[in-house]
N, C-alpha and C positions, 0 to 999 in steps of 0.2 A: 485114586487120589482122594483123600479127605478134603473136599472143597472148603469146608468150614475152617479147617486148619490152614489151608492155603491162603484164604482171604484174610484171616486174622493174624497169621504169623507166617508170611511167605518164606522167611529165612529158614525156619524149622522145617517147613514142608519140602523146600528144595534140598536141604541137607538129607532129609529122610528118603527122598526119591531121586537123588542125583543120577543114579544109574539108569533111571527110566526117562530122563530128559533127553530130547533130541539134541545130539551133540552140536548141531548147527545153530542152535538157539542159545542165546546168552542169558544168564541170570538177570542182567539189567533189563532185558526185554520183558521178562516175566514180571519183575517188580513194577515196571511201567504199566503193564496191562492190569495187574492186580490193583494198582492205584486208581486206574480208570474205572474198574468195576466197582471198587468201594465208593468212589465219588458218585457213581450212578446210583448205588444203593442208598446213599445219603439223600440224593435228590428224590428217589422214589419214596422214601420215608417222609420227606418234607411235603411232597405232593399228596401223599395219602392223608397227612395231617390237614392240609388245606381242604381236601375232599370231605373229611369228617366234619370240619368246622362249617363248611358250606352246607352239608346235609343237616347239621343241627340248626342252622339259620332258618331253615324252612319252618321249624317249630315256632319261632318267634315272628314269622311273617303274618300270622293271624288273618289269613284270607286276603291279604293285600295283593291284588292281581299284579300290579306293577312290580312289587318286590319279588313275588314268586317268579314272574317272567325273567327278571334280571338274574335271579339265583339259578334258574334253569340254564341260562346262557353260560353263567360261570361254571356250573357243574359240567356242562358239555365240554367246555374248554379244558377243564382240569382232567376230565376222563380221557380226552384225546392226548393230553400231555403224558398222562400215566401210561397209556398204551404204548406211546413212543419210547418212554424210558424202559418199560419192561422188555420191549423188543430189542432195544439197544443192549440191555443187560444180557439177554439171551445170546445175542450175537457175540458179545465180548467173551462170555463164558465158553461158548463153543470154540472161539478162537484160542482161548487159553488151553482148552483141552488138547489142541493139536500140538502143544509143546511137550506132551507127555505120551508115553507108550500106552497101548490099550490096557496093559496090566495095571498101570497106575491110575487109570481113569474110572475106577469103581466108585461111584458117588454114594456117600452115606445118606441114609434116610434123613430128610429134613424134619426138624421139630422146633417148636418155639424156644427161643433163648431162655425164657423164664423157667423152662422145665429141664434145662440141662444142668448137670452137676457143676459145682464151683471149681472149674479147671480153667485157669487163665495164664497167659504169658505176661511178662513184666510190662508189656506195652498196654495191657488192658486195665490193670489195676495199679494202685499206688505201691511204690516200693517202701521198704522200711517196715516190713511186717514180721520181723523175727518174733516168734511167740514169747521169747524171753523178755521182751520189752513191752508187752501188751498188758494193759490192766483192764479188768472187767467191772462194770458198774451197773446198778439198777438205774435206768435213765430217768425215772420219775416223770414229772410234767415239764421238764426244762427243754428249751430250744428245739421245738418240733421241726423248725425249718432246717436245722443242721441234720436231723435224722432224715428228713425227706430229700435233702440234697444228696445224701449218700445213696438213698434208694434210686433217685433219678439217674445217677451216674453208674449204677451197677448193672451190667448186662443181664444178669439172671433175676432181677427184681420183678415182682408182680405187683398189681394194684394193692393186694392185701398186705404188703409190707409197709405201706404208707401209714404215717403216724396217726392220722385221724380216725382210723378204724377203732382205735382205743375209745374215742368218744362215742362212736356209734354203738359199740357193745355196752358201754356203761349206761348210756341213755336208754337203750332198748331192753336191757336185761338186769341192770344194776350190779353187774359183776366187776370185781377189781382186777385190773390188768397190771402185769409187771413186764416192762419192756427193758431188755438188757442190751448193753452196747460194749464193744471192745474198742479201746482207745490206744493209739500209739503214743510215742514220747511227746509229740506235738499236740496231743489231745484231739487229734483228728479221728473220726470214726473209721474203723477198719472191719467192722462186723456188727450185725444186729440180730436179735432174737425176740420177737414180740410174743408174749404169752398172756393167757387169761386164766384166772382161777375160778372154778365152778364149785360151789358148796351147797349141798342139800342133804336132808335126812334120807331122801329116797335113793339117791344115786351116789352119795359120798362126797369126798373132798379131794379134788384133783385139779391138774392144770393141763392146758392144751395150747399148742402153737400151730394153727389157731383154730378155735372151735367154730362151728357153723359153716366154715369154708374149706375148700380143697387145698389151698396153698397158704403161704405166709410163714413158713418155718425159718430156719436159720439162713442168713445171708452174710457172706464173709469174703474177704479177699483171698483166703486160701484155706486149705483143709485144717491146718493146725489151729487157726483162729476160730474156725467153726466148732471144732472139738472143744476148745477152751471155753467158748460161750455156752455150749450145752452142759459141760461139766459145772460151770459156775452157776447156771440156772438150777441144776439138780441140787447143788449144795444150798442154794438160797431156799428152795422149796422144802428141802429136808428139815431146815430150821423151822419152817412154818407147819410141819407135820402133815403135809398132804400125802395121799396114798401113792400117787404116781404122777409122772409128767410124760405127756405124749408129744412128740415132735414129728410133724408131717413133712415129708420130703419126697422128691423123685430121685434122690441120690442113693445109689446102692451101697456106698462105702462111707457113709457119714460118720458112724461110730460103732462101737461094739455092743451097744445095748440090744436087748431082745427086740425083734422086729416082726411085723406082720406085712404080708405082701398080697393080700387077697383083693386089693382094689387097684383099678387102673383108671386113668383119664382117657377119654375117647376124643382124639384130635383129628380134624380133617384139614388138609391143605385146601385153600379156596382157589377156584379158577378165577380168571379175569372178568368173566361175565356170567350172568344168569343163563344165557343161552348155552354156554359151555357146561354149566352145572347141570342143565336139563339133559344134555347128551351123556354126561358122566354117570348120573344116577340110574339111568336105564329106563326101559319101557314100563316095567311094573310100577315103579314109583310115579312115573309120569301119568299113568292111567289112574292111580289113586288120587293124585292131585286134581286131575280132570273131573273125577267123580265128586270130590269135595266142592269144586267150583260150580257144579250144577245146582247147589243150594243157594247160589247168589250171595256168598258171604261178603261181609264188609270188614276190611282190614284196617285197623287204626294203629298208629305209632305215636308215642308221646312219652310223658313222664308222670309227674304228680297228678296231672289231669285225668289219667287213666287208672290211678291206683285203686279206686273203689271197684271198678269193673274187673281189674286183675284179681283183687282179693276175693271178690264174690266167687269167681271160678276156682281159685286156688284153695280157699277154705273148704268148699264143698268137696273137692277132689281129695284133699287130705283126710277129711272125715271118712270118705268112702274107702280110703286105703287103710283106715284104722290108725292114722298117724296124727299126733297133736300138731296143731298149726301154730306158726309164728304169729305174733301180734301184727296188726296192720301198721302200728307205729314203727316197727323194725324196718319195714320196707320204706316207710315215709322218711325215716332218718337216713337211709342209704341214698334215696333220691335227692334229699336236700343237701347231703354232704358231697355227693359226687354227681352233680347235674350234668356234667359233660360226659361222664362215663356210663351212667345208668339210663336205661330206656325200658319202656314197656311196649309190648305188641299184644293187641287184643283182636280176636276174631269174633264178629257178631253175626248172628243169623236172625233176621226179623227183629233187629234192634236188641237182641238178647245176647250178652256175652257168653260164649260157649267154650272158648279156648284162650289162653293167655300165657305170656312168658315175660319174665324180667331178665334183662340182659345187662352185662357189665363188660365194658371193653376199654382197653388201654394199649397203646403201642401196636403190636402186630396181631393181637389176638382178641376175639370177642367170645365171651363165655355166656352160657345159658344156665345159671345156677338153679333157677326155679321155673318150671313150666307145668301147666295142667290143662286137661281137657275134660269136660263133663262126659261121664260115661254114656249118657243118652245119645251123644252124637258120634260115638266111636264107629258105628256102622257106616257113617258118611265119610270116613277117612279125614275128618277135620284135623286130627292130630298130625297127619302127614302134611296137610296144607300149612299148619302152624310152623312146622320145621322148614318147609320150603320158604315161607315168608321170612323167617329169621335168618336163614342162610342167604337169601337175597338181600336182606337188610345189611348183613355183614359185607357182602361183595360190593354193594353200592357205596358203602362207607370206607372202602379201601383196606379192610383187614386182610391179613395173609392167612391166618388160621382161625378155625372155629372150634371151640371147646364144647363138646356135648355134655360134659360133666363126668362125674365119677360113677363107675359101675363095678359090679363083681363079675369076674370073668365067666363067660358063657351063660350069664343070667339073661332074662328076657330083655332087660334094658340094654345090655351089652349087644345082643343080637340086633335090636332095633337100631342102635347107633351105627353098628357095623354096616348095615345095608345102605346107609348114606355115604359110605366111603371113609368112615372114621377108623383110625388105627389106635391101638392101645399104647399108652405110655405108663410104665409100671410105677406104682406108689410104694414107698418104703416108709412105714410109720414106726418110729423108734420109741421105746418105753424105758424110762428110769423108774424102778420100783423101790419104794421105801421098804425098809426091813419088815418082813412078814406080809407084804402085799403081793397080790397076784395080778397077772395081766388082765385088764378089764374086758368085759364082753357086754357092751351096751348096744349091741346091734339088734335091729328088728327081728332077725331070724333066730334070736336066742329063745329057746323053747319056753323059758319062764315068763316071756312077755306075750305068748300066744293068746291067752285068755283076755288080757287087757286090750289087745288089738281087736279081737272079735267084739268085745263089749263097746269099744270106742266107735265102731262102725254103726252102732245102734243109737248113738246119741243124737238128739235134735241138733241141727246146725248151730242154733243160737247158743246152746249149752256148750257144744264143742269149741266154739270160738271164744267162750269165756274161760273154760278150763285149760284149753290147749296151751296158751302162752305161759301159764303157770308151771306146766310140766316140761314143755320143750326147751325152755331156757336153760335147763340143767342137763340137756342131752347134747353132746358135742357134734 
């Protein structure tokens, strides 16, 4: 039985598996049990939100012993409540399973809602989405609240769909963004597609949804609206004369454009406690973490207050990899725009930052878009300790999933993330190509960039940090 379908649309699930249902059980009993499970899930989400808010309050306690003691008591109470709710949900779902035969009880692999294709029943999204009555517009700078309300209500939305990434990109890189929306007859939004145009002599003139990030492509009430949006955006960009438009998605059947599938997201389902995480990752990783702790590291978590230390590690590591670095202002803009979602973790040895990560989290998933460790401390397994700390951070704040970021299948980074229990979710990147254009290849493994990468590794860090932001802003 597809448990996701059962919980979201019990009527459809029961109709599909009526022959597998115990004849002594009624559909009304199943509906009642599903309602109890969904109510518990809502409570779990609400409790996780409270846990996240409580964890963030520690940042503003500023060493106030009384405030910290009070927050610890609150956190203990919330954690106990969350354990009770998770146990209750497990018991209810086990009971639900007894209504179905063993053949119907094959549970599908769980993954974040934001990475699932746009497939919903009428109870999940608004009706009245006949593609014949939809109009498509360039949203401009109007009514960002209406845009974000749609994002907040859509089950497949990610943080990157929110409107104010447009300002972050403009402030950080100077690029012009075009945000497209589909509107129904009542002028309500029924689909969105945020895009950014990148123009440079070195890399050309093209558009991405979205550059710099793994997610943020089309979001719509149904497939026809999604296809209408990407077709409208292609027509819009054709008039502007760009070479191509890239739409990033995890949907295998979004449209008929040429597609690449060489990237995956590595996602791990998080356990309820760090103790359980330690048991799950195995003895080898536990021994590497123990080795790192012999160096008596100091682990710091925060936001803007840790930006300088994060950037010191990140910029050196990027230079050593031969990769142009983002400007510090890019990360500062993110931290300022999303103070509740963005965090920094820094590991120091003898007061010197040697590893750092920037995290972004909303809803059920915490993501690690940027992480670095100085190569001098690699023999100490500090990189393993960094990932242990960020996974612990995610568990303590009540996230369900941890996103290790994008990787190429079977590459070193893929295998590194796999050992932590992460599983791949396939990316599908779609390309509209203007007449005479070819599919782009702006990847680091492109042979024509090999000399530039070798030369970049030899730059003094001060020079690399000046030149890097001028180059990387045009690399998606």
